[in-house]
N, C-alpha and C positions, 0 to 999 in steps of 0.2 A: 958287595962288589957288583951285583946285578943292578941294584938301584942306582949306583953311581954311573954305570954304563947308560942307563935309560936317560938320566939327567943330562949327560954329555951329548947324547944324540938329539935330545929336545932343544938344547941350547944351540947346537949346530944348525938345526932347521930354522930356528928363529933368526939367527945371525944371517944365514943365507937369504932368508926372505926379506930381511931389512935391506941388505945390499941390492937385491933384485929390484925392490921398490924404489930405492934411491936412483938406480940406473934408469928406470922407466920414467919416473916423474921429474928428475933433475933436482938441482939444488934449490931452485926458485919455484914453488908450487903455483905462484901467480903468473908464471910465464904464459903469454898469450899463445894460442895455437890457431893455425890458419888452414883452411881448405883452399887450395889454389889450383889454377889451371893456366896453361900457356895459350897465348893468342896464336891461332893457326889459321891456315887458309882451307877453304872448303866450299861446298855448294849449298845454297839455300833455295828451297822450292816451296812456294806457298800454294796450298791446295784448297779447293772447295769439294767436299764429299757429299754425294747424293746417291740414293737408291731408287730403283725403278724396275721395269721389266723389259725383256726383249720382245719386240713386236714388229709387225710389218710396217714399213713406211707407207705403202699403199696396199690395202687389203680389199680384194674383190671377191664377193660371194657369187657363185655361178648357180643359177636356178634353171629348171627345165622350162623351155618355151611352150611346151604342150603337156597336157595330162595324158598319161599312158603308161607304158612299161619299158623298162630299160632292156635293150637287146644286147648291147655290147659296151664294155668300158675300155677305153684306149690308154688311160694313164693311171698311175698310182702315186701315192704320197712320196714326195722327194724328187719326182720327175721334174725336169726343166722343160718348160713349154714356151712356144712363141705365140705371138698374136695371130689368131686365126686357126690355130691347131684344133683338131677335133678331139674333144674329151670323151664323148660317149655318143651312142646311137640310141634313139628313143622311138618306139612305135606309138603313134597316136591312138586314141581310143577308137576312132573309126577304122583304122587299119587293123587293130586287134580284133574288132568285131567281125570284119570281113574274113580275116585269116582264120579265126576260130570257126566261123560258119563253113568256110571252104574245107577246113580240116575235118570237121564233123561229117560233111557230106562225103568226103573221100573215104572215111572209115566205114560209113554205112554202106557205100557201094562195094567196098571190099568184102564186107560181111555177107552181102546179098549175092556176091559173085555175078553181078550184072555188068557185062562188058560195056554196054552203052552208057549206063549210069556212071560207071567208073571213068569212062572217057570224058563225060561232061564234068565230073567232079574234078578231075585233073586240070581241065581247061579253066574252070572257075578259080582254082587255086593259083594257077599261073597269072590269070588276070588280076587277082587280088594282090599278088606279089609285085606285079609291074605297075599297077595303078597307084598304089600307096606305098611309097618308099619310107624307110625309117628316117626320122628327122635328126640331123647332126647337131650336137651340142658343142658350140665352138667357144674358144677362149678369147677374151678381149684385151689382155695385156700379156707382155712377156714376163716370165718369172718362174717361181717354183710352186708346185702343188703342195700346200702345207696341210690340207685336209681333204679326204675323199670319204663321202658318206653314202655310197650307192654300190649296188651289185647287180649283175645281170638277172633279169626276171623280177626285179623289184618294181612295184607300182609307184608312180610319182605323180605329183600335181605341179602346177605352176608356182606354188609356194614352197616347194621342196628345194632346200639348198643342197646341191650335190657335190660341189667342190669349193674350196677356198684357195685363191691364188695370191701369192705375195711377190711383189717386185723385188724387195730386198729387206733384210732384217736390220733393225736399228735398236739402240738402247733409248727408251723413253723414261726420263726421270723427272722428279719434282724438285725444284730449287726454291727455297723460301725467299721472301722479300729482302731479307738482310743480306743475302749473297748474290741476288740476281744481277746486281750492278757489276759484279766481277766476271760475269759470263759474256762472251762475245762470239759472233759467228766466225767459224774457222779456227776457234781456239783448240789447242791440243788437249787431249784427254787420255786417260787410261781406263780400260774397261775390264772388270773382273766379275765372272759369274759365280754364284754360290755353288753351282753344279761342278764347276771346274776352277777351284780356288788357286791352283798353281799356274793357270794360264792368264797372262796379263797382256792385253791387246791394245794397240794404239787406236785412237779415234779422233774425230774432229766434230765440233758442234755444227750441225746443219740447219737447225731451226730453233728459234726462241719464241714462245708464245707471247703475244701482245696483250693477252687478257689473263688476269690472275684468278685463282679460285681460292675460296676460304675453306681450309681444312683444319679442324680443331683450333679455331681462332687464330690461325696463321695463314697469311696470304702466300700461295705458292704459284709458281709458273712452270708450265711444261716445257722441257728442253729435250730435243732429239739429238742423239750423237750417232754419227755414222762410223762404224769400225772401218779401218783401212782394208781389212780382209775379214770376210765372214767365214768361220770354220763350218764344215759340213755338219758337225755335231751340235751346233746351235739350234734351238727350237723356240718357237713363239711361246711366250708365257714364262720363260725362265727369269729368275731374279738376277738383275745386273747391278753392280756397284760401280759408279763412275767417279773418277778423280779429275776435277778440272784444274789444270795448272794455270793459276792466275798470274804468277810471277816466278821468275827463276834467275838466279845469278850464280855464276861459276867462278871458282878461284878467288873468292873474296875473303878478307879478314873477318873472323867471326869469333864470338865468345858466348858462353851460356848466358841466357837472359837474366838468370839469378845473380850474375855479377854486376849488373847495371842498377844504379840507384838514381831515382829522379828527385830533383829538388828545384822548386820554383821554375819548372819548365826546362831545366837543364839536366843532362845525363852525366853521371860520374862513375868512375870505377876506382877501386883501391889497387894500386900497383905495388908489388913487393920489390923494393929496391934496397935491400938490406933491412929496411923497416918499411911499414906500410905508408904509402904516399897517395893522397887523393889526386885524381887527374880528370879533367873535363874531357869528354869525348863527344863525337858526333856519330849518330847511328843511322842505319838505313833500314832495309826490309827485315822482317822477323817472321818466323813460322811459329812463334810462341814458345819454342824451346831454345833456339839460338838466335842471335841478332847480329846483323852486319855492322862493322865498325868502319866508318869512312874517314875519321880523323881522330888523332889523339893517341893511337896505339900503333905498334909495329909488330910484325911477326916475331914470335919468340918471347914477347913480354909476358910476365907472370902477373896475373890478377887474382884477387881474393874473392871467393864466392860467399855471398850472403853476409858481408860485413865482417867485423872483427869480434871474436869471442875472447873473453878473459876467463881463465880457469879459476881465479880466486873466488871465494864465496861472495866478496863484495862486488865482483865484476858485473857490469850490466851489458848484455849483448848489444853490439852496435853502438855503444856510447861513444867510443873513440872515433868511429867513423863519422857520426853526426857532428862531433866537435871539430874535426879537421875539415869537413866539408863546409862548415860555416865560414871558414877562413877564405874560401874561394868565391864567395858571393861578390 
């Protein structure tokens, strides 16, 4: 009795599996199957991508006009300065020598407790202070202090770079020769920094180099992009990624590029109208993923992706597509 029950259960499982397979595969195992998509309206944006750095459009290094010692520093990194503002005060070497001599004489007179010597030392110190004033270090452009490399009491020379001033920060990127023809002055862009990946800022092309450079056997051109607004947290040297919008169309008919087949310079798609039917179309711009359809299709049409597949062992992928397209020549 137990063996009979096991056999009955086994047979039931086999029968159920057979009917399930029949339901899934259909009566005709050679029935073609299609992956389809509907023609819809949307937006296509063609972009050129490039990477570079954030840097000043105009970068001015401010050096000391005299050799000497810094008395006082008036600005710090991040401060906004105007043309002619005083950045620091510097005592020249002559002034330092006079002041140091006067200070030494004053200390000696105080130790000796000599009223006459003390009076003369104070007078000498006042003369030195009035005769040699500290030299002001002034700024030549309006902008932001992006670097300060000096402190009071520091000795400096005329070769010492004490401040760096930037008028504004821009994105400077390299565009290769194959894409430079798609870049134009005033072109809209998007800027994204590696340091702030969630922040996407609008910009415009402000400068295109007229001289290329050879890098790794590729000719590249320097392109500057001005952000419409520079955030305070941007800093010179940050890595910036720029998207140049070379073309954009909104509300157009479009389909996946994989649905379009080319034959003898003409474009075709397979439209599903009860059964597959080849149709000649005219195409417009493409971003490599989707393509604009200007003629031959309407919104809501169903097209087949990647040709026609036949599920039978003898079926050749795309064979029916090629045969039907030959009839449209």
